[in-house]
C-alpha positions as CSV (number, residue, x, y, z in Angstrom):
1,M,103.9,65.8,126.9
2,R,105.1,61.9,126.6
3,I,103.1,60.5,123.9
4,A,103.2,56.5,122.7
5,F,102.5,56.5,118.9
6,A,101.1,53.1,117.5
7,G,101.1,53.7,113.7
8,F,98.9,50.9,111.8
9,G,98.7,50.0,108.3
10,E,97.4,46.1,106.7
11,V,99.8,43.7,105.1
12,N,98.1,44.9,101.6
13,T,99.0,48.3,101.5
14,P,102.6,49.3,100.6
15,V,104.4,49.6,103.8
16,E,106.4,52.5,102.9
17,V,103.2,54.6,102.3
18,I,102.1,53.8,105.8
19,E,106.1,54.6,107.1
20,R,105.6,57.9,105.3
21,K,102.6,58.6,106.7
22,C,103.1,57.7,110.0
23,R,106.6,59.5,110.3
24,K,104.9,63.0,108.9
25,A,102.5,62.9,111.7
26,C,105.6,61.7,114.3
27,N,107.5,65.0,112.7
28,D,104.6,67.2,113.2
29,L,103.5,65.8,116.9
30,I,107.9,66.7,117.9
31,S,107.8,70.2,116.0
32,A,104.9,71.2,118.2
33,G,107.0,70.6,121.8
34,A,105.6,66.7,122.4
35,E,108.1,63.8,123.3
36,V,107.1,61.4,121.5
37,F,108.0,57.1,121.5
38,P,107.1,55.7,117.8
39,F,106.1,51.7,116.8
40,F,105.0,51.4,113.1
41,P,103.9,50.0,111.0
42,I,102.4,47.9,112.9
43,R,100.4,45.6,110.6
44,D,97.7,42.7,111.2
45,D,100.0,39.5,109.9
46,Y,98.3,36.0,111.2
47,E,101.6,35.4,113.5
48,E,100.8,39.1,115.0
49,T,104.6,39.6,115.2
50,Y,103.7,43.5,114.6
51,V,101.5,43.7,117.5
52,N,103.5,41.8,120.3
53,S,106.4,43.7,119.1
54,A,104.7,46.7,119.8
55,V,103.2,45.6,123.2
56,E,106.9,44.8,124.3
57,Y,107.6,48.2,123.0
58,F,105.3,50.3,124.9
59,K,105.7,48.3,127.9
60,G,109.3,49.8,128.0
61,V,107.6,53.7,127.8
62,D,106.3,56.0,130.4
63,F,104.3,57.9,128.5
64,D,100.6,60.1,129.3
65,A,98.5,59.0,126.8
66,M,98.4,56.7,123.4
67,V,97.9,57.8,119.8
68,L,95.9,54.8,117.8
69,C,97.3,56.0,114.2
70,V,95.3,54.8,111.2
71,A,97.6,55.2,108.1
72,G,95.4,53.1,105.9
73,W,92.7,50.0,106.8
74,I,93.7,47.7,109.4
75,P,91.5,45.0,110.9
76,T,90.2,46.5,114.0
77,H,91.7,43.5,116.4
78,A,95.1,44.6,115.9
79,I,94.4,47.9,117.4
80,M,92.3,46.8,120.3
81,K,95.4,44.1,121.1
82,V,97.5,47.0,121.2
83,A,95.7,49.0,123.1
84,E,94.3,46.2,125.4
85,E,97.5,46.3,127.3
86,F,97.5,49.7,128.3
87,K,93.8,50.3,128.7
88,H,94.3,52.5,131.6
89,R,95.6,55.2,130.2
90,P,93.8,57.8,127.6
91,F,94.1,57.7,124.0
92,V,93.7,59.3,120.6
93,L,92.2,57.6,117.7
94,W,93.7,59.5,114.8
95,G,92.7,58.3,111.3
96,L,95.0,60.4,108.6
97,C,93.9,60.8,105.3
98,G,94.4,60.3,101.3
99,W,96.3,62.8,98.7
100,Y,96.0,63.9,95.3
101,E,98.1,62.3,92.2
102,D,98.3,63.0,88.9
103,G,94.8,64.8,89.4
104,H,92.7,62.3,91.2
105,L,92.6,61.1,95.3
106,V,94.5,58.2,96.4
107,T,93.4,56.5,99.7
108,T,94.7,54.2,101.6
109,A,91.0,54.0,103.5
110,D,92.6,55.1,106.8
111,Q,88.4,56.1,107.4
112,A,87.8,52.6,107.0
113,G,89.9,51.6,110.1
114,T,88.7,54.5,112.0
115,S,85.3,53.8,111.8
116,A,85.0,50.6,112.5
117,A,87.6,51.1,115.7
118,R,85.7,54.2,117.1
119,V,82.9,51.8,118.0
120,A,85.0,48.9,119.2
121,L,87.5,51.7,121.6
122,A,83.6,53.1,122.9
123,G,81.9,49.4,123.6
124,A,84.9,48.2,125.6
125,G,85.2,51.6,128.0
126,Y,87.9,52.7,126.9
127,T,88.4,57.1,127.8
128,F,89.3,58.4,124.3
129,K,88.9,61.0,121.4
130,Y,88.2,60.4,117.9
131,V,90.4,62.8,115.3
132,Y,89.8,62.2,111.4
133,D,92.2,64.2,109.0
134,V,90.6,65.5,106.1
135,V,92.0,65.4,102.3
136,N,93.6,69.0,101.5
137,T,92.9,70.7,104.7
138,P,95.5,71.0,107.7
139,S,96.7,68.5,109.7
140,K,94.0,67.9,112.7
141,V,97.3,67.3,114.7
142,G,96.4,70.4,117.6
143,E,93.3,68.3,118.4
144,V,95.1,65.7,119.1
145,L,97.9,67.7,121.4
146,S,94.8,69.1,123.1
147,Y,94.2,65.5,124.5
148,C,97.4,64.9,125.3
149,K,97.9,67.9,126.9
150,A,94.9,66.8,129.0
151,A,96.1,63.2,129.7
152,E,99.5,64.6,130.7
153,V,97.7,67.0,133.1
154,R,95.3,64.4,134.6
155,R,98.2,62.7,135.6
156,K,100.3,65.0,137.0
157,L,97.1,66.2,139.0
158,R,97.0,62.7,141.1
159,K,100.0,63.8,143.2
160,V,99.6,67.3,143.7
161,K,99.0,69.2,147.4
162,I,97.6,71.9,148.0
163,G,97.5,73.7,151.6
164,Q,94.5,75.4,153.2
165,M,95.1,77.6,156.5
166,G,91.9,76.5,158.0
167,Y,88.7,75.5,156.4
168,R,85.5,77.7,155.5
169,D,85.9,81.0,156.2
170,M,82.6,83.0,156.8
171,Q,81.3,79.9,156.9
172,L,80.5,80.1,152.9
173,Y,78.7,76.7,151.0
174,G,80.6,77.0,147.6
175,T,84.3,76.5,148.6
176,T,83.9,73.3,150.5
177,Y,84.6,70.1,149.3
178,D,84.1,66.3,149.4
179,C,87.3,65.1,150.2
180,L,87.0,61.9,148.7
181,A,85.1,62.9,145.7
182,V,88.3,65.4,144.7
183,K,90.3,62.1,145.2
184,R,88.5,59.8,143.0
185,A,88.2,62.4,140.4
186,F,91.5,63.8,140.3
187,G,93.7,62.3,142.7
188,I,94.0,66.0,144.1
189,E,95.3,65.9,148.1
190,I,94.3,69.1,150.3
191,E,95.9,69.2,153.4
192,C,94.7,72.1,156.5
193,F,97.3,73.1,158.8
194,E,96.1,75.7,161.9
195,M,97.4,79.7,161.9
196,L,98.5,78.4,165.1
197,E,101.4,76.8,163.5
198,I,101.7,80.0,161.3
199,V,102.0,82.1,164.3
200,Q,104.5,80.1,166.2
201,R,106.7,79.8,163.2
202,A,106.4,83.9,162.1
203,E,107.5,84.3,165.7
204,K,110.6,81.9,165.7
205,L,112.4,83.6,162.6
206,K,115.0,85.2,162.6
207,E,115.6,89.0,161.8
208,S,118.4,88.6,158.8
209,Q,115.2,86.5,157.3
210,V,112.9,89.0,158.1
211,K,115.3,91.6,156.5
212,A,115.5,89.6,153.4
213,V,111.8,89.8,152.7
214,T,110.9,93.6,154.0
215,D,113.9,94.8,151.4
216,R,111.3,92.2,149.5
217,I,108.5,94.3,149.7
218,R,110.4,97.9,150.1
219,S,110.8,97.3,146.3
220,W,107.5,97.3,145.2
221,K,105.6,101.0,144.3
222,F,104.0,102.9,147.2
223,L,101.3,105.0,147.1
224,R,102.1,106.2,150.6
225,E,104.7,105.3,153.1
226,P,103.4,102.3,154.9
227,D,103.4,101.7,158.4
228,G,107.0,99.6,159.3
229,S,104.7,97.4,161.6
230,A,102.3,96.3,158.7
231,V,105.8,95.6,156.7
232,E,107.3,92.9,158.8
233,K,103.9,91.5,160.0
234,A,103.6,90.7,156.3
235,A,106.8,89.1,156.3
236,R,106.9,87.1,158.9
237,Y,103.6,85.9,157.8
238,Y,104.9,84.6,154.5
239,L,108.2,83.0,155.8
240,A,106.2,81.0,157.9
241,V,103.8,79.8,155.2
242,K,106.3,79.7,152.8
243,Q,108.0,77.3,154.8
244,L,105.5,75.0,155.4
245,V,104.4,75.2,151.3
246,D,108.3,73.8,151.0
247,E,108.3,71.3,153.5
248,R,105.2,70.1,152.4
249,G,105.2,70.6,148.2
250,Y,102.4,72.6,147.9
251,T,101.1,73.5,144.4
252,A,98.5,75.7,145.7
253,V,97.6,77.3,149.0
254,S,94.7,79.6,150.6
255,L,94.2,80.9,154.3
256,K,91.6,81.7,155.9
257,D,91.3,85.5,155.5
258,V,88.0,86.8,156.8
259,D,88.0,84.7,160.1
260,G,91.6,83.9,160.2
261,F,93.9,86.9,159.9
262,K,91.5,89.5,159.6
263,K,89.7,88.7,162.5
264,L,92.1,87.0,165.0
265,L,95.6,88.8,164.0
266,G,94.0,92.1,162.6
267,F,96.3,91.8,159.7
268,P,94.6,91.5,155.7
269,P,97.1,89.3,154.4
270,A,96.6,91.0,151.0
271,P,101.2,91.0,151.2
272,V,101.6,87.5,151.9
273,F,99.5,86.5,148.8
274,T,101.5,89.0,147.0
275,L,104.6,87.1,148.3
276,L,103.3,84.1,147.4
277,A,102.6,84.5,144.0
278,E,105.3,85.9,143.5
279,D,107.2,82.6,144.1
280,G,104.8,80.9,141.0
281,L,102.2,79.5,143.9
282,C,98.7,79.1,143.0
283,T,96.9,81.2,145.6
284,I,93.4,82.1,146.6
285,P,91.8,83.3,149.9
286,E,88.2,82.3,151.7
287,N,89.7,78.6,152.0
288,D,88.4,78.6,148.2
289,C,89.1,74.6,147.9
290,M,87.2,74.6,144.5
291,G,89.0,77.7,143.3
292,N,92.5,76.3,144.1
293,I,91.3,73.1,142.1
294,T,90.3,75.1,139.1
295,Q,93.8,77.4,139.6
296,V,96.0,74.1,139.4
297,I,94.0,72.5,136.4
298,V,94.5,75.5,134.6
299,N,98.1,76.2,135.9
300,G,98.4,72.7,133.9
301,L,97.0,73.0,130.9
302,T,98.1,76.6,130.3
303,G,101.2,77.6,132.3
304,Q,99.5,80.5,134.0
305,I,99.0,81.1,137.3
306,G,95.4,81.0,137.6
307,A,94.3,84.3,139.3
308,Y,91.3,84.5,141.0
309,L,88.6,87.7,140.2
310,E,85.7,88.3,141.9
311,F,82.3,89.9,140.7
312,Y,80.9,93.1,141.8
313,E,78.7,93.5,139.6
314,Y,76.8,92.1,136.2
315,F,76.1,94.9,133.0
316,D,74.7,94.1,129.7
317,D,77.6,93.8,128.1
318,G,79.5,91.9,130.2
319,V,81.1,91.9,134.2
320,L,82.7,94.0,136.9
321,A,85.4,91.6,137.9
322,G,88.2,92.6,141.0
323,V,89.5,92.0,144.2
324,P,90.4,93.5,147.0
325,D,93.2,92.6,148.4
326,Y,95.8,91.5,145.8
327,V,96.2,90.5,142.4
328,P,99.5,88.3,140.9
329,K,102.5,89.9,139.3
330,E,102.0,87.2,136.2
331,I,98.8,89.3,135.0
332,V,99.7,92.9,136.7
333,D,100.7,95.5,133.9
334,G,103.4,97.6,135.1
335,E,104.9,97.1,138.7
336,T,103.6,96.0,141.5
337,T,101.6,99.0,143.1
338,I,100.7,98.9,146.9
339,L,98.3,101.2,149.0
340,P,98.3,100.9,152.7
341,A,94.7,101.2,153.6
342,A,92.7,100.3,156.0
343,F,88.6,98.6,155.6
344,G,86.3,98.8,158.2
345,E,87.2,98.1,161.6
346,L,90.5,96.7,160.6
347,S,93.6,97.8,161.2
348,Q,96.0,99.3,158.2
349,G,96.9,97.0,155.4
350,L,99.1,96.7,152.6
351,L,96.6,96.9,149.4
352,N,97.5,95.7,145.8
353,V,96.2,97.9,143.4
354,S,98.0,97.0,140.4
355,R,96.6,97.8,136.8
356,V,95.7,94.3,135.5
357,K,96.7,93.5,131.9
358,E,93.9,93.8,129.1
359,G,93.1,91.3,126.4
360,E,91.4,88.1,125.6
361,L,90.9,85.5,128.6
362,T,88.9,82.8,129.5
363,M,87.1,82.7,132.9
364,C,86.2,78.8,134.7
365,R,85.4,78.0,137.9
366,L,84.5,74.0,139.1
367,S,81.9,73.3,141.0
368,C,79.8,70.0,142.4
369,L,76.2,70.0,142.0
370,N,73.6,67.4,143.4
371,G,77.1,65.2,143.5
372,Q,78.2,65.5,140.0
373,F,81.4,68.0,139.0
374,T,80.6,70.6,136.8
375,M,83.3,73.3,135.1
376,H,81.5,76.3,133.4
377,V,83.9,77.7,131.1
378,L,83.9,80.7,128.7
379,K,85.1,83.1,126.8
380,G,85.8,86.9,127.5
381,R,87.9,90.8,127.0
382,G,89.5,92.2,129.7
383,V,89.2,96.2,129.3
384,T,90.4,98.5,132.0
385,P,87.4,99.8,133.4
386,E,85.7,103.0,134.7
387,T,86.7,104.2,138.1
388,W,85.1,102.9,140.6
389,E,84.8,101.6,144.7
390,E,84.2,99.6,146.8
391,C,82.5,100.8,149.8
392,G,84.0,100.6,153.1
393,W,87.2,102.0,152.6
394,D,89.2,104.9,154.0
395,K,88.3,107.8,151.7
396,P,89.8,108.5,149.2
397,A,88.5,104.9,148.2
398,P,91.5,102.7,146.4
399,Q,90.8,102.0,142.7
400,L,90.9,98.0,143.3
401,P,92.5,96.1,140.8
402,G,90.0,94.6,137.7
403,L,88.8,94.0,134.8
404,K,85.1,94.6,132.9
405,I,85.3,91.7,130.9
406,E,83.3,91.7,128.1
407,L,81.0,89.2,127.3
408,A,79.3,87.6,124.5
409,D,75.5,86.9,126.8
410,T,75.9,88.4,130.5
411,G,72.5,86.8,130.7
412,D,73.6,83.2,130.0
413,F,76.3,83.9,132.4
414,A,74.7,84.7,135.1
415,S,72.2,82.0,135.1
416,K,75.2,79.3,135.0
417,V,77.3,81.5,137.7
418,M,79.3,79.0,140.1
419,G,80.4,81.4,142.8
420,Q,82.1,84.9,143.5
421,H,85.3,83.5,142.3
422,Y,86.6,82.4,138.7
423,I,89.8,81.8,138.0
424,I,91.0,83.5,134.7
425,S,94.0,82.7,131.7
426,Y,94.6,84.3,129.2
427,G,93.8,83.9,125.9
428,D,91.1,81.0,124.0
429,N,91.9,77.8,126.9
430,V,88.3,76.9,126.7
431,R,89.5,73.7,124.3
432,N,92.1,72.5,126.3
433,I,90.3,72.6,129.7
434,T,87.3,71.3,127.7
435,E,89.3,68.4,126.8
436,Y,91.0,67.8,130.5
437,C,87.1,67.7,132.3
438,R,85.6,65.7,128.9
439,M,88.7,63.4,130.0
440,N,87.6,62.8,134.0
441,G,83.9,63.0,133.7
442,I,83.4,66.6,134.7
443,R,80.3,68.0,133.4
444,V,81.0,71.7,130.9
445,I,78.6,73.7,130.5
C-alpha cells in the first residue's frame, strides 16, 4: 500500500503536540507494512502556506489512498483545499484522540475537526471512510489499513486482464458478464480466445518442452498408473495455455470445460488447471467470468489464490462444497493426489483428488442483479466431510476434494446464494472484501 498521509492541526494548538500525534499515527501505518508519504503539520494559516506546500508535495507522490489525519481541531476548508486536488482517489478521514495526564483528560478537539469534515466530504461526493480513535482504547489503524488495502486493489485491478477460452460453457446464465459494466466498475478486461488456438499451439510444441512437463506431472502422487497419452495431452494443453497467459499477461483464466475440452477433445482439463494453479494463476472452469472476477478481487485483497468450490448438498449446519476436477496446490493438505478415472462417456482423465485444508474461511461470489453488482460474502469453517461420492464415476467412485463448510445459518445463506461456484479464502476476510465493494459501489449482502 502506498499511502499519502496529510496531518492536520490548527495554528493555536502547540505544534509539537500535533507533530507527536501525527508521527505516532504514521509509524503505526509503517509498522503494519504500508509505504507512507507524510506531510505534517498542515495548519490553517491565513496565507495558506501549509496547505499549498502540502498540495505541491502530494502532487509528486504516486499513492493509492490519502489519509486525512486530524490530530486536533482544524477548520474544514484546510482539509478540503488539500483533498480537492486529489478528489479522484479514495480517502480515510482519521480522527486521533486525546489522552490522560495527571489524572484528567487532555484533548485537542480532534473529533470537532472530523465531525465538521465528514459531512463536507460526503456532500462534495468524495469516496472515503470515516475512522475515529477513542481515548484509552487501541488505535483504529487496522480499519485505516483495511480501507487503504482496498484502494490499492481497486487501482491495480484497473490493469488486470483475464483470459477465457470460449464463452458460456453449458449455456449457463450466472457465469456471463457485461463487458462495459465490468470495465466501468472494475477496469478489468476479459479477453476471449478460441480452443482451436490452443490445439494448434499444442501440436507445434517440441518434445523436450512436453517432457519437462510430463516429468512434473509424474511427480504428483498417483493412486494408480495413468494412461501415458493422458499425461502427454495434459502437458501439451497446459503449455499451449501457458504460452497465451505469458504473452498476454493474464492474471486469471477459465477454459470451456464441458462443451469444449470434454465434448470436442474428449479430455477433461483437470490436470491443465492443476498445473496453471501451481504457477500461481487464478483459475476456474466453465467460462465463469464472474467467478474469475471474484478470484482476482480476493487474490488482491488477501494474497491467496482464491480457489473455487461448488455446492453438492445443504445441511442444517452447513453445506457440502467440493469439485469434480481439481483444487490448487495452495489449499491442498499434503501431496497433490491424482486418480486416473472416467466419468460418464468421457475417456480417462487425471482427476485431482487431493485432500483440502481445514480451517476458518471466507466464502464470496460476485453477481449482477438487475444491473447492480452484488457481492455475497460470509464466514464459515471448513472441516473434512464424511465419505461421499458423485454418482456417475467409475466404481469404486473417487472421494472428490471438498469440505463440509459449517455455517451459522444455512437458510440465510441459501436464500442469498449467487450460483454454484463460490470463491474461498482462509481466515476472516469479510472486512477487506466489504471495504473494497463499498468503495466501488458494489452492494454487499
